[in-house]
PDB file with SEQRES, HELIX, SHEET and CRYST1 records, atoms N, CA, C and O in Angstrom:
SEQRES   1 A   87  UNK UNK UNK UNK UNK UNK UNK UNK UNK UNK UNK UNK UNK          
SEQRES   2 A   87  UNK UNK UNK UNK UNK UNK UNK UNK UNK UNK UNK UNK UNK          
SEQRES   3 A   87  UNK UNK UNK UNK UNK UNK UNK UNK UNK UNK UNK UNK UNK          
SEQRES   4 A   87  UNK UNK UNK UNK UNK UNK UNK UNK UNK UNK UNK UNK UNK          
SEQRES   5 A   87  UNK UNK UNK UNK UNK UNK UNK UNK UNK UNK UNK UNK UNK          
SEQRES   6 A   87  UNK UNK UNK UNK UNK UNK UNK UNK UNK UNK UNK UNK UNK          
SEQRES   7 A   87  UNK UNK UNK UNK UNK UNK UNK UNK UNK                          
HELIX    1 AA1 UNK A   21  UNK A   36  1                                  16    
HELIX    2 AA2 UNK A   40  UNK A   42  5                                   3    
HELIX    3 AA3 UNK A   52  UNK A   61  1                                  10    
HELIX    4 AA4 UNK A   64  UNK A   66  5                                   3    
HELIX    5 AA5 UNK A   75  UNK A   77  5                                   3    
SHEET    1 AA1 2 UNK A   2  UNK A   3  0                                        
SHEET    2 AA1 2 UNK A   6  UNK A   7 -1                                        
SHEET    1 AA2 2 UNK A  67  UNK A  69  0                                        
SHEET    2 AA2 2 UNK A  85  UNK A  86 -1                                        
SHEET    1 AA3 2 UNK A  73  UNK A  74  0                                        
SHEET    2 AA3 2 UNK A  79  UNK A  80 -1                                        
CRYST1    1.000    1.000    1.000  90.00  90.00  90.00 P 1           1          
ATOM      1  N   UNK A   1      -3.770   2.922   5.555  1.00  0.00           N  
ATOM      2  CA  UNK A   1      -3.456   3.305   6.907  1.00  0.00           C  
ATOM      3  C   UNK A   1      -4.670   3.005   7.773  1.00  0.00           C  
ATOM      4  O   UNK A   1      -5.785   3.359   7.390  1.00  0.00           O  
ATOM      5  N   UNK A   2      -4.503   2.390   8.885  1.00  0.00           N  
ATOM      6  CA  UNK A   2      -5.612   2.045   9.773  1.00  0.00           C  
ATOM      7  C   UNK A   2      -5.502   2.815  11.084  1.00  0.00           C  
ATOM      8  O   UNK A   2      -4.421   2.936  11.661  1.00  0.00           O  
ATOM      9  N   UNK A   3      -6.610   3.320  11.531  1.00  0.00           N  
ATOM     10  CA  UNK A   3      -6.682   4.024  12.813  1.00  0.00           C  
ATOM     11  C   UNK A   3      -7.932   3.546  13.530  1.00  0.00           C  
ATOM     12  O   UNK A   3      -9.043   3.771  13.051  1.00  0.00           O  
ATOM     13  N   UNK A   4      -7.771   2.899  14.654  1.00  0.00           N  
ATOM     14  CA  UNK A   4      -8.909   2.495  15.459  1.00  0.00           C  
ATOM     15  C   UNK A   4      -9.889   1.583  14.725  1.00  0.00           C  
ATOM     16  O   UNK A   4     -11.087   1.622  15.002  1.00  0.00           O  
ATOM     17  N   UNK A   5      -9.407   0.778  13.809  1.00  0.00           N  
ATOM     18  CA  UNK A   5     -10.280  -0.144  13.116  1.00  0.00           C  
ATOM     19  C   UNK A   5     -10.878   0.388  11.834  1.00  0.00           C  
ATOM     20  O   UNK A   5     -11.540  -0.361  11.116  1.00  0.00           O  
ATOM     21  N   UNK A   6     -10.669   1.660  11.518  1.00  0.00           N  
ATOM     22  CA  UNK A   6     -11.189   2.208  10.272  1.00  0.00           C  
ATOM     23  C   UNK A   6     -10.054   2.364   9.273  1.00  0.00           C  
ATOM     24  O   UNK A   6      -8.910   2.620   9.646  1.00  0.00           O  
ATOM     25  N   UNK A   7     -10.388   2.206   8.010  1.00  0.00           N  
ATOM     26  CA  UNK A   7      -9.407   2.329   6.942  1.00  0.00           C  
ATOM     27  C   UNK A   7      -9.676   3.575   6.124  1.00  0.00           C  
ATOM     28  O   UNK A   7     -10.827   3.892   5.823  1.00  0.00           O  
ATOM     29  N   UNK A   8      -8.631   4.271   5.770  1.00  0.00           N  
ATOM     30  CA  UNK A   8      -8.738   5.410   4.869  1.00  0.00           C  
ATOM     31  C   UNK A   8      -7.932   5.047   3.632  1.00  0.00           C  
ATOM     32  O   UNK A   8      -6.702   5.007   3.675  1.00  0.00           O  
ATOM     33  N   UNK A   9      -8.626   4.784   2.527  1.00  0.00           N  
ATOM     34  CA  UNK A   9      -7.944   4.312   1.336  1.00  0.00           C  
ATOM     35  C   UNK A   9      -8.134   5.222   0.130  1.00  0.00           C  
ATOM     36  O   UNK A   9      -7.669   4.904  -0.965  1.00  0.00           O  
ATOM     37  N   UNK A  10      -8.807   6.341   0.319  1.00  0.00           N  
ATOM     38  CA  UNK A  10      -9.059   7.216  -0.825  1.00  0.00           C  
ATOM     39  C   UNK A  10      -8.399   8.574  -0.618  1.00  0.00           C  
ATOM     40  O   UNK A  10      -8.156   8.994   0.513  1.00  0.00           O  
ATOM     41  N   UNK A  11      -8.114   9.249  -1.716  1.00  0.00           N  
ATOM     42  CA  UNK A  11      -7.544  10.588  -1.576  1.00  0.00           C  
ATOM     43  C   UNK A  11      -8.573  11.523  -0.949  1.00  0.00           C  
ATOM     44  O   UNK A  11      -9.780  11.343  -1.115  1.00  0.00           O  
ATOM     45  N   UNK A  12      -8.084  12.505  -0.241  1.00  0.00           N  
ATOM     46  CA  UNK A  12      -8.978  13.429   0.449  1.00  0.00           C  
ATOM     47  C   UNK A  12      -9.458  14.570  -0.414  1.00  0.00           C  
ATOM     48  O   UNK A  12     -10.358  15.311  -0.018  1.00  0.00           O  
ATOM     49  N   UNK A  13      -8.867  14.726  -1.600  1.00  0.00           N  
ATOM     50  CA  UNK A  13      -9.238  15.880  -2.414  1.00  0.00           C  
ATOM     51  C   UNK A  13      -8.736  15.703  -3.836  1.00  0.00           C  
ATOM     52  O   UNK A  13      -7.899  14.846  -4.119  1.00  0.00           O  
ATOM     53  N   UNK A  14      -9.267  16.531  -4.722  1.00  0.00           N  
ATOM     54  CA  UNK A  14      -8.783  16.591  -6.102  1.00  0.00           C  
ATOM     55  C   UNK A  14      -8.731  18.058  -6.485  1.00  0.00           C  
ATOM     56  O   UNK A  14      -9.694  18.795  -6.272  1.00  0.00           O  
ATOM     57  N   UNK A  15      -7.629  18.477  -7.040  1.00  0.00           N  
ATOM     58  CA  UNK A  15      -7.515  19.835  -7.556  1.00  0.00           C  
ATOM     59  C   UNK A  15      -7.939  19.817  -9.024  1.00  0.00           C  
ATOM     60  O   UNK A  15      -7.467  18.998  -9.813  1.00  0.00           O  
ATOM     61  N   UNK A  16      -8.835  20.733  -9.370  1.00  0.00           N  
ATOM     62  CA  UNK A  16      -9.344  20.796 -10.730  1.00  0.00           C  
ATOM     63  C   UNK A  16      -9.285  22.246 -11.186  1.00  0.00           C  
ATOM     64  O   UNK A  16      -9.688  23.153 -10.457  1.00  0.00           O  
ATOM     65  N   UNK A  17      -8.783  22.457 -12.390  1.00  0.00           N  
ATOM     66  CA  UNK A  17      -8.709  23.820 -12.918  1.00  0.00           C  
ATOM     67  C   UNK A  17     -10.115  24.392 -13.037  1.00  0.00           C  
ATOM     68  O   UNK A  17     -11.052  23.682 -13.403  1.00  0.00           O  
ATOM     69  N   UNK A  18     -10.257  25.666 -12.731  1.00  0.00           N  
ATOM     70  CA  UNK A  18     -11.588  26.286 -12.720  1.00  0.00           C  
ATOM     71  C   UNK A  18     -12.285  26.202 -14.075  1.00  0.00           C  
ATOM     72  O   UNK A  18     -13.514  26.255 -14.132  1.00  0.00           O  
ATOM     73  N   UNK A  19     -11.544  26.076 -15.148  1.00  0.00           N  
ATOM     74  CA  UNK A  19     -12.160  26.004 -16.472  1.00  0.00           C  
ATOM     75  C   UNK A  19     -12.938  24.705 -16.687  1.00  0.00           C  
ATOM     76  O   UNK A  19     -13.807  24.645 -17.557  1.00  0.00           O  
ATOM     77  N   UNK A  20     -12.640  23.673 -15.909  1.00  0.00           N  
ATOM     78  CA  UNK A  20     -13.350  22.403 -16.044  1.00  0.00           C  
ATOM     79  C   UNK A  20     -14.054  21.981 -14.753  1.00  0.00           C  
ATOM     80  O   UNK A  20     -14.573  20.868 -14.666  1.00  0.00           O  
ATOM     81  N   UNK A  21     -14.071  22.854 -13.763  1.00  0.00           N  
ATOM     82  CA  UNK A  21     -14.609  22.509 -12.444  1.00  0.00           C  
ATOM     83  C   UNK A  21     -16.075  22.088 -12.498  1.00  0.00           C  
ATOM     84  O   UNK A  21     -16.440  21.068 -11.915  1.00  0.00           O  
ATOM     85  N   UNK A  22     -16.906  22.843 -13.174  1.00  0.00           N  
ATOM     86  CA  UNK A  22     -18.333  22.502 -13.212  1.00  0.00           C  
ATOM     87  C   UNK A  22     -18.564  21.155 -13.887  1.00  0.00           C  
ATOM     88  O   UNK A  22     -19.363  20.347 -13.415  1.00  0.00           O  
ATOM     89  N   UNK A  23     -17.869  20.921 -14.983  1.00  0.00           N  
ATOM     90  CA  UNK A  23     -18.014  19.638 -15.677  1.00  0.00           C  
ATOM     91  C   UNK A  23     -17.497  18.500 -14.805  1.00  0.00           C  
ATOM     92  O   UNK A  23     -18.113  17.435 -14.748  1.00  0.00           O  
ATOM     93  N   UNK A  24     -16.370  18.715 -14.125  1.00  0.00           N  
ATOM     94  CA  UNK A  24     -15.814  17.697 -13.247  1.00  0.00           C  
ATOM     95  C   UNK A  24     -16.811  17.328 -12.152  1.00  0.00           C  
ATOM     96  O   UNK A  24     -17.056  16.146 -11.907  1.00  0.00           O  
ATOM     97  N   UNK A  25     -17.389  18.337 -11.491  1.00  0.00           N  
ATOM     98  CA  UNK A  25     -18.351  18.077 -10.417  1.00  0.00           C  
ATOM     99  C   UNK A  25     -19.555  17.315 -10.961  1.00  0.00           C  
ATOM    100  O   UNK A  25     -20.016  16.362 -10.332  1.00  0.00           O  
ATOM    101  N   UNK A  26     -20.069  17.722 -12.121  1.00  0.00           N  
ATOM    102  CA  UNK A  26     -21.225  17.038 -12.707  1.00  0.00           C  
ATOM    103  C   UNK A  26     -20.903  15.573 -12.999  1.00  0.00           C  
ATOM    104  O   UNK A  26     -21.704  14.686 -12.704  1.00  0.00           O  
ATOM    105  N   UNK A  27     -19.736  15.325 -13.577  1.00  0.00           N  
ATOM    106  CA  UNK A  27     -19.343  13.944 -13.896  1.00  0.00           C  
ATOM    107  C   UNK A  27     -19.105  13.124 -12.628  1.00  0.00           C  
ATOM    108  O   UNK A  27     -19.477  11.952 -12.564  1.00  0.00           O  
ATOM    109  N   UNK A  28     -18.493  13.735 -11.632  1.00  0.00           N  
ATOM    110  CA  UNK A  28     -18.236  13.026 -10.370  1.00  0.00           C  
ATOM    111  C   UNK A  28     -19.548  12.681  -9.671  1.00  0.00           C  
ATOM    112  O   UNK A  28     -19.704  11.572  -9.159  1.00  0.00           O  
ATOM    113  N   UNK A  29     -20.486  13.619  -9.645  1.00  0.00           N  
ATOM    114  CA  UNK A  29     -21.796  13.338  -9.052  1.00  0.00           C  
ATOM    115  C   UNK A  29     -22.471  12.180  -9.783  1.00  0.00           C  
ATOM    116  O   UNK A  29     -23.026  11.279  -9.155  1.00  0.00           O  
ATOM    117  N   UNK A  30     -22.420  12.212 -11.108  1.00  0.00           N  
ATOM    118  CA  UNK A  30     -23.027  11.156 -11.920  1.00  0.00           C  
ATOM    119  C   UNK A  30     -22.390   9.802 -11.610  1.00  0.00           C  
ATOM    120  O   UNK A  30     -23.094   8.800 -11.484  1.00  0.00           O  
ATOM    121  N   UNK A  31     -21.080   9.768 -11.489  1.00  0.00           N  
ATOM    122  CA  UNK A  31     -20.376   8.517 -11.184  1.00  0.00           C  
ATOM    123  C   UNK A  31     -20.751   7.994  -9.800  1.00  0.00           C  
ATOM    124  O   UNK A  31     -20.922   6.788  -9.622  1.00  0.00           O  
ATOM    125  N   UNK A  32     -20.881   8.886  -8.821  1.00  0.00           N  
ATOM    126  CA  UNK A  32     -21.251   8.463  -7.468  1.00  0.00           C  
ATOM    127  C   UNK A  32     -22.677   7.925  -7.423  1.00  0.00           C  
ATOM    128  O   UNK A  32     -22.961   6.955  -6.721  1.00  0.00           O  
ATOM    129  N   UNK A  33     -23.573   8.562  -8.180  1.00  0.00           N  
ATOM    130  CA  UNK A  33     -24.954   8.067  -8.237  1.00  0.00           C  
ATOM    131  C   UNK A  33     -24.988   6.700  -8.900  1.00  0.00           C  
ATOM    132  O   UNK A  33     -25.720   5.813  -8.462  1.00  0.00           O  
ATOM    133  N   UNK A  34     -24.199   6.526  -9.956  1.00  0.00           N  
ATOM    134  CA  UNK A  34     -24.133   5.217 -10.621  1.00  0.00           C  
ATOM    135  C   UNK A  34     -23.591   4.147  -9.670  1.00  0.00           C  
ATOM    136  O   UNK A  34     -24.021   2.995  -9.718  1.00  0.00           O  
ATOM    137  N   UNK A  35     -22.662   4.524  -8.820  1.00  0.00           N  
ATOM    138  CA  UNK A  35     -22.034   3.578  -7.900  1.00  0.00           C  
ATOM    139  C   UNK A  35     -22.911   3.250  -6.694  1.00  0.00           C  
ATOM    140  O   UNK A  35     -23.064   2.083  -6.333  1.00  0.00           O  
ATOM    141  N   UNK A  36     -23.493   4.289  -6.069  1.00  0.00           N  
ATOM    142  CA  UNK A  36     -24.217   4.101  -4.805  1.00  0.00           C  
ATOM    143  C   UNK A  36     -25.718   4.331  -4.882  1.00  0.00           C  
ATOM    144  O   UNK A  36     -26.424   4.032  -3.919  1.00  0.00           O  
ATOM    145  N   UNK A  37     -26.235   4.854  -6.000  1.00  0.00           N  
ATOM    146  CA  UNK A  37     -27.648   5.178  -6.104  1.00  0.00           C  
ATOM    147  C   UNK A  37     -27.905   6.603  -5.639  1.00  0.00           C  
ATOM    148  O   UNK A  37     -27.003   7.283  -5.149  1.00  0.00           O  
ATOM    149  N   UNK A  38     -29.146   7.046  -5.799  1.00  0.00           N  
ATOM    150  CA  UNK A  38     -29.479   8.435  -5.443  1.00  0.00           C  
ATOM    151  C   UNK A  38     -29.433   8.681  -3.947  1.00  0.00           C  
ATOM    152  O   UNK A  38     -29.205   9.812  -3.517  1.00  0.00           O  
ATOM    153  N   UNK A  39     -29.643   7.653  -3.150  1.00  0.00           N  
ATOM    154  CA  UNK A  39     -29.563   7.785  -1.695  1.00  0.00           C  
ATOM    155  C   UNK A  39     -28.619   6.716  -1.154  1.00  0.00           C  
ATOM    156  O   UNK A  39     -29.046   5.591  -0.894  1.00  0.00           O  
ATOM    157  N   UNK A  40     -27.331   7.055  -0.981  1.00  0.00           N  
ATOM    158  CA  UNK A  40     -26.347   6.065  -0.525  1.00  0.00           C  
ATOM    159  C   UNK A  40     -26.703   5.405   0.805  1.00  0.00           C  
ATOM    160  O   UNK A  40     -26.216   4.320   1.121  1.00  0.00           O  
ATOM    161  N   UNK A  41     -27.553   6.072   1.574  1.00  0.00           N  
ATOM    162  CA  UNK A  41     -27.967   5.518   2.866  1.00  0.00           C  
ATOM    163  C   UNK A  41     -28.637   4.148   2.687  1.00  0.00           C  
ATOM    164  O   UNK A  41     -28.580   3.306   3.583  1.00  0.00           O  
ATOM    165  N   UNK A  42     -29.268   3.932   1.535  1.00  0.00           N  
ATOM    166  CA  UNK A  42     -29.965   2.673   1.269  1.00  0.00           C  
ATOM    167  C   UNK A  42     -29.089   1.634   0.582  1.00  0.00           C  
ATOM    168  O   UNK A  42     -29.558   0.538   0.277  1.00  0.00           O  
ATOM    169  N   UNK A  43     -27.828   1.960   0.336  1.00  0.00           N  
ATOM    170  CA  UNK A  43     -26.930   1.039  -0.347  1.00  0.00           C  
ATOM    171  C   UNK A  43     -26.085   0.296   0.698  1.00  0.00           C  
ATOM    172  O   UNK A  43     -25.353   0.931   1.458  1.00  0.00           O  
ATOM    173  N   UNK A  44     -26.176  -1.022   0.745  1.00  0.00           N  
ATOM    174  CA  UNK A  44     -25.416  -1.773   1.749  1.00  0.00           C  
ATOM    175  C   UNK A  44     -23.895  -1.705   1.541  1.00  0.00           C  
ATOM    176  O   UNK A  44     -23.131  -2.031   2.449  1.00  0.00           O  
ATOM    177  N   UNK A  45     -23.462  -1.286   0.359  1.00  0.00           N  
ATOM    178  CA  UNK A  45     -22.034  -1.191   0.085  1.00  0.00           C  
ATOM    179  C   UNK A  45     -21.436   0.145   0.521  1.00  0.00           C  
ATOM    180  O   UNK A  45     -20.216   0.309   0.499  1.00  0.00           O  
ATOM    181  N   UNK A  46     -22.276   1.101   0.917  1.00  0.00           N  
ATOM    182  CA  UNK A  46     -21.770   2.397   1.371  1.00  0.00           C  
ATOM    183  C   UNK A  46     -21.418   2.268   2.847  1.00  0.00           C  
ATOM    184  O   UNK A  46     -22.282   1.983   3.676  1.00  0.00           O  
ATOM    185  N   UNK A  47     -20.167   2.476   3.166  1.00  0.00           N  
ATOM    186  CA  UNK A  47     -19.708   2.230   4.531  1.00  0.00           C  
ATOM    187  C   UNK A  47     -20.229   3.276   5.513  1.00  0.00           C  
ATOM    188  O   UNK A  47     -20.663   4.360   5.124  1.00  0.00           O  
ATOM    189  N   UNK A  48     -20.175   2.929   6.760  1.00  0.00           N  
ATOM    190  CA  UNK A  48     -20.630   3.796   7.842  1.00  0.00           C  
ATOM    191  C   UNK A  48     -19.451   4.252   8.684  1.00  0.00           C  
ATOM    192  O   UNK A  48     -18.386   3.634   8.682  1.00  0.00           O  
ATOM    193  N   UNK A  49     -19.660   5.337   9.398  1.00  0.00           N  
ATOM    194  CA  UNK A  49     -18.682   5.832  10.360  1.00  0.00           C  
ATOM    195  C   UNK A  49     -18.859   4.990  11.627  1.00  0.00           C  
ATOM    196  O   UNK A  49     -19.939   4.448  11.864  1.00  0.00           O  
ATOM    197  N   UNK A  50     -17.827   4.882  12.424  1.00  0.00           N  
ATOM    198  CA  UNK A  50     -17.788   3.933  13.533  1.00  0.00           C  
ATOM    199  C   UNK A  50     -18.931   4.098  14.543  1.00  0.00           C  
ATOM    200  O   UNK A  50     -19.455   3.101  15.041  1.00  0.00           O  
ATOM    201  N   UNK A  51     -19.329   5.347  14.855  1.00  0.00           N  
ATOM    202  CA  UNK A  51     -20.437   5.545  15.799  1.00  0.00           C  
ATOM    203  C   UNK A  51     -21.017   6.962  15.662  1.00  0.00           C  
ATOM    204  O   UNK A  51     -20.476   7.802  14.943  1.00  0.00           O  
ATOM    205  N   UNK A  52     -22.126   7.204  16.366  1.00  0.00           N  
ATOM    206  CA  UNK A  52     -22.850   8.479  16.265  1.00  0.00           C  
ATOM    207  C   UNK A  52     -21.987   9.657  16.703  1.00  0.00           C  
ATOM    208  O   UNK A  52     -22.059  10.733  16.110  1.00  0.00           O  
ATOM    209  N   UNK A  53     -21.182   9.461  17.725  1.00  0.00           N  
ATOM    210  CA  UNK A  53     -20.326  10.554  18.207  1.00  0.00           C  
ATOM    211  C   UNK A  53     -19.353  11.012  17.130  1.00  0.00           C  
ATOM    212  O   UNK A  53     -19.135  12.211  16.954  1.00  0.00           O  
ATOM    213  N   UNK A  54     -18.768  10.057  16.409  1.00  0.00           N  
ATOM    214  CA  UNK A  54     -17.815  10.400  15.356  1.00  0.00           C  
ATOM    215  C   UNK A  54     -18.513  11.044  14.158  1.00  0.00           C  
ATOM    216  O   UNK A  54     -17.953  11.940  13.527  1.00  0.00           O  
ATOM    217  N   UNK A  55     -19.721  10.598  13.843  1.00  0.00           N  
ATOM    218  CA  UNK A  55     -20.479  11.240  12.768  1.00  0.00           C  
ATOM    219  C   UNK A  55     -20.700  12.707  13.113  1.00  0.00           C  
ATOM    220  O   UNK A  55     -20.482  13.584  12.277  1.00  0.00           O  
ATOM    221  N   UNK A  56     -21.130  12.972  14.333  1.00  0.00           N  
ATOM    222  CA  UNK A  56     -21.378  14.353  14.767  1.00  0.00           C  
ATOM    223  C   UNK A  56     -20.095  15.180  14.745  1.00  0.00           C  
ATOM    224  O   UNK A  56     -20.103  16.338  14.328  1.00  0.00           O  
ATOM    225  N   UNK A  57     -19.007  14.586  15.190  1.00  0.00           N  
ATOM    226  CA  UNK A  57     -17.720  15.299  15.198  1.00  0.00           C  
ATOM    227  C   UNK A  57     -17.291  15.655  13.778  1.00  0.00           C  
ATOM    228  O   UNK A  57     -16.888  16.788  13.515  1.00  0.00           O  
ATOM    229  N   UNK A  58     -17.375  14.696  12.871  1.00  0.00           N  
ATOM    230  CA  UNK A  58     -16.974  14.943  11.489  1.00  0.00           C  
ATOM    231  C   UNK A  58     -17.898  15.948  10.806  1.00  0.00           C  
ATOM    232  O   UNK A  58     -17.434  16.820  10.071  1.00  0.00           O  
ATOM    233  N   UNK A  59     -19.192  15.830  11.044  1.00  0.00           N  
ATOM    234  CA  UNK A  59     -20.153  16.749  10.431  1.00  0.00           C  
ATOM    235  C   UNK A  59     -19.904  18.181  10.906  1.00  0.00           C  
ATOM    236  O   UNK A  59     -20.089  19.128  10.142  1.00  0.00           O  
ATOM    237  N   UNK A  60     -19.489  18.341  12.154  1.00  0.00           N  
ATOM    238  CA  UNK A  60     -19.225  19.682  12.699  1.00  0.00           C  
ATOM    239  C   UNK A  60     -18.004  20.326  12.037  1.00  0.00           C  
ATOM    240  O   UNK A  60     -17.862  21.548  12.069  1.00  0.00           O  
ATOM    241  N   UNK A  61     -17.139  19.535  11.449  1.00  0.00           N  
ATOM    242  CA  UNK A  61     -15.948  20.075  10.789  1.00  0.00           C  
ATOM    243  C   UNK A  61     -16.254  20.668   9.413  1.00  0.00           C  
ATOM    244  O   UNK A  61     -15.448  21.422   8.867  1.00  0.00           O  
ATOM    245  N   UNK A  62     -17.410  20.330   8.858  1.00  0.00           N  
ATOM    246  CA  UNK A  62     -17.756  20.794   7.520  1.00  0.00           C  
ATOM    247  C   UNK A  62     -18.237  22.239   7.538  1.00  0.00           C  
ATOM    248  O   UNK A  62     -19.042  22.626   8.385  1.00  0.00           O  
ATOM    249  N   UNK A  63     -17.747  23.012   6.614  1.00  0.00           N  
ATOM    250  CA  UNK A  63     -18.227  24.376   6.423  1.00  0.00           C  
ATOM    251  C   UNK A  63     -19.342  24.309   5.389  1.00  0.00           C  
ATOM    252  O   UNK A  63     -19.079  24.327   4.186  1.00  0.00           O  
ATOM    253  N   UNK A  64     -20.585  24.233   5.855  1.00  0.00           N  
ATOM    254  CA  UNK A  64     -21.725  24.029   4.962  1.00  0.00           C  
ATOM    255  C   UNK A  64     -21.868  25.143   3.930  1.00  0.00           C  
ATOM    256  O   UNK A  64     -22.473  24.931   2.880  1.00  0.00           O  
ATOM    257  N   UNK A  65     -21.324  26.318   4.208  1.00  0.00           N  
ATOM    258  CA  UNK A  65     -21.392  27.419   3.240  1.00  0.00           C  
ATOM    259  C   UNK A  65     -20.579  27.105   1.990  1.00  0.00           C  
ATOM    260  O   UNK A  65     -20.809  27.696   0.935  1.00  0.00           O  
ATOM    261  N   UNK A  66     -19.630  26.177   2.102  1.00  0.00           N  
ATOM    262  CA  UNK A  66     -18.775  25.830   0.967  1.00  0.00           C  
ATOM    263  C   UNK A  66     -19.163  24.513   0.310  1.00  0.00           C  
ATOM    264  O   UNK A  66     -18.602  24.153  -0.725  1.00  0.00           O  
ATOM    265  N   UNK A  67     -20.104  23.795   0.887  1.00  0.00           N  
ATOM    266  CA  UNK A  67     -20.486  22.487   0.356  1.00  0.00           C  
ATOM    267  C   UNK A  67     -21.425  22.664  -0.830  1.00  0.00           C  
ATOM    268  O   UNK A  67     -22.460  23.322  -0.724  1.00  0.00           O  
ATOM    269  N   UNK A  68     -21.053  22.072  -1.956  1.00  0.00           N  
ATOM    270  CA  UNK A  68     -21.892  22.080  -3.154  1.00  0.00           C  
ATOM    271  C   UNK A  68     -22.806  20.855  -3.133  1.00  0.00           C  
ATOM    272  O   UNK A  68     -23.981  20.956  -3.486  1.00  0.00           O  
ATOM    273  N   UNK A  69     -22.284  19.718  -2.729  1.00  0.00           N  
ATOM    274  CA  UNK A  69     -23.051  18.474  -2.653  1.00  0.00           C  
ATOM    275  C   UNK A  69     -22.415  17.583  -1.598  1.00  0.00           C  
ATOM    276  O   UNK A  69     -21.212  17.660  -1.351  1.00  0.00           O  
ATOM    277  N   UNK A  70     -23.227  16.741  -0.980  1.00  0.00           N  
ATOM    278  CA  UNK A  70     -22.727  15.842   0.046  1.00  0.00           C  
ATOM    279  C   UNK A  70     -22.779  16.484   1.419  1.00  0.00           C  
ATOM    280  O   UNK A  70     -23.387  17.540   1.597  1.00  0.00           O  
ATOM    281  N   UNK A  71     -22.143  15.847   2.384  1.00  0.00           N  
ATOM    282  CA  UNK A  71     -22.060  16.397   3.722  1.00  0.00           C  
ATOM    283  C   UNK A  71     -23.270  16.152   4.595  1.00  0.00           C  
ATOM    284  O   UNK A  71     -23.323  16.652   5.719  1.00  0.00           O  
ATOM    285  N   UNK A  72     -24.246  15.396   4.115  1.00  0.00           N  
ATOM    286  CA  UNK A  72     -25.420  15.096   4.927  1.00  0.00           C  
ATOM    287  C   UNK A  72     -25.049  14.016   5.928  1.00  0.00           C  
ATOM    288  O   UNK A  72     -24.191  13.173   5.664  1.00  0.00           O  
ATOM    289  N   UNK A  73     -25.706  14.052   7.082  1.00  0.00           N  
ATOM    290  CA  UNK A  73     -25.363  13.068   8.093  1.00  0.00           C  
ATOM    291  C   UNK A  73     -26.595  12.622   8.866  1.00  0.00           C  
ATOM    292  O   UNK A  73     -27.614  13.311   8.909  1.00  0.00           O  
ATOM    293  N   UNK A  74     -26.470  11.451   9.471  1.00  0.00           N  
ATOM    294  CA  UNK A  74     -27.480  10.890  10.358  1.00  0.00           C  
ATOM    295  C   UNK A  74     -26.720  10.121  11.432  1.00  0.00           C  
ATOM    296  O   UNK A  74     -26.410   8.943  11.255  1.00  0.00           O  
ATOM    297  N   UNK A  75     -26.417  10.792  12.551  1.00  0.00           N  
ATOM    298  CA  UNK A  75     -25.622  10.139  13.591  1.00  0.00           C  
ATOM    299  C   UNK A  75     -26.219   8.824  14.097  1.00  0.00           C  
ATOM    300  O   UNK A  75     -25.478   7.887  14.397  1.00  0.00           O  
ATOM    301  N   UNK A  76     -27.543   8.745  14.195  1.00  0.00           N  
ATOM    302  CA  UNK A  76     -28.169   7.520  14.706  1.00  0.00           C  
ATOM    303  C   UNK A  76     -27.944   6.324  13.780  1.00  0.00           C  
ATOM    304  O   UNK A  76     -27.954   5.177  14.228  1.00  0.00           O  
ATOM    305  N   UNK A  77     -27.742   6.593  12.502  1.00  0.00           N  
ATOM    306  CA  UNK A  77     -27.486   5.521  11.538  1.00  0.00           C  
ATOM    307  C   UNK A  77     -25.994   5.401  11.219  1.00  0.00           C  
ATOM    308  O   UNK A  77     -25.612   4.660  10.314  1.00  0.00           O  
ATOM    309  N   UNK A  78     -25.150   6.127  11.959  1.00  0.00           N  
ATOM    310  CA  UNK A  78     -23.695   6.145  11.720  1.00  0.00           C  
ATOM    311  C   UNK A  78     -23.391   6.507  10.275  1.00  0.00           C  
ATOM    312  O   UNK A  78     -22.495   5.930   9.659  1.00  0.00           O  
ATOM    313  N   UNK A  79     -24.132   7.456   9.740  1.00  0.00           N  
ATOM    314  CA  UNK A  79     -24.097   7.781   8.316  1.00  0.00           C  
ATOM    315  C   UNK A  79     -23.604   9.201   8.079  1.00  0.00           C  
ATOM    316  O   UNK A  79     -24.057  10.151   8.718  1.00  0.00           O  
ATOM    317  N   UNK A  80     -22.672   9.323   7.153  1.00  0.00           N  
ATOM    318  CA  UNK A  80     -22.185  10.626   6.718  1.00  0.00           C  
ATOM    319  C   UNK A  80     -21.804  10.504   5.250  1.00  0.00           C  
ATOM    320  O   UNK A  80     -20.986   9.661   4.881  1.00  0.00           O  
ATOM    321  N   UNK A  81     -22.406  11.357   4.409  1.00  0.00           N  
ATOM    322  CA  UNK A  81     -21.987  11.369   3.012  1.00  0.00           C  
ATOM    323  C   UNK A  81     -20.645  12.061   2.988  1.00  0.00           C  
ATOM    324  O   UNK A  81     -20.552  13.279   3.141  1.00  0.00           O  
ATOM    325  N   UNK A  82     -19.608  11.272   2.795  1.00  0.00           N  
ATOM    326  CA  UNK A  82     -18.250  11.809   2.831  1.00  0.00           C  
ATOM    327  C   UNK A  82     -17.794  12.324   1.488  1.00  0.00           C  
ATOM    328  O   UNK A  82     -16.766  12.995   1.395  1.00  0.00           O  
ATOM    329  N   UNK A  83     -18.535  12.022   0.455  1.00  0.00           N  
ATOM    330  CA  UNK A  83     -18.162  12.517  -0.865  1.00  0.00           C  
ATOM    331  C   UNK A  83     -18.666  13.950  -0.999  1.00  0.00           C  
ATOM    332  O   UNK A  83     -19.838  14.186  -1.293  1.00  0.00           O  
ATOM    333  N   UNK A  84     -17.779  14.882  -0.783  1.00  0.00           N  
ATOM    334  CA  UNK A  84     -18.142  16.296  -0.778  1.00  0.00           C  
ATOM    335  C   UNK A  84     -17.595  17.007  -1.999  1.00  0.00           C  
ATOM    336  O   UNK A  84     -16.549  16.652  -2.543  1.00  0.00           O  
ATOM    337  N   UNK A  85     -18.315  17.995  -2.399  1.00  0.00           N  
ATOM    338  CA  UNK A  85     -17.834  18.888  -3.440  1.00  0.00           C  
ATOM    339  C   UNK A  85     -17.892  20.283  -2.840  1.00  0.00           C  
ATOM    340  O   UNK A  85     -18.967  20.776  -2.499  1.00  0.00           O  
ATOM    341  N   UNK A  86     -16.744  20.910  -2.713  1.00  0.00           N  
ATOM    342  CA  UNK A  86     -16.690  22.236  -2.101  1.00  0.00           C  
ATOM    343  C   UNK A  86     -15.950  23.205  -3.001  1.00  0.00           C  
ATOM    344  O   UNK A  86     -15.200  22.813  -3.896  1.00  0.00           O  
ATOM    345  N   UNK A  87     -16.174  24.440  -2.748  1.00  0.00           N  
ATOM    346  CA  UNK A  87     -15.466  25.503  -3.452  1.00  0.00           C  
ATOM    347  C   UNK A  87     -14.286  25.946  -2.635  1.00  0.00           C  
ATOM    348  O   UNK A  87     -13.549  26.840  -3.049  1.00  0.00           O  
TER     349      UNK A  87                                                      
END                                                                             
């Protein structure tokens, strides 16, 4: 689905039973680091948000009290770690 030139091609969430949640998060973090490196901001394959205004808007939607990992942003670099792990 395309909106304003951006594509959304990934699922927005995964439901995981609480008995395997910690292991799932650990494995998912490991897979993301293997894919993008420890700092995705330095990976040319990690996509950017369209502009600083949208980065700020999206970052404001995050409830940081629930974020386990991800959710960091840099509006000037059009950067937002969209891979979030929340409770």
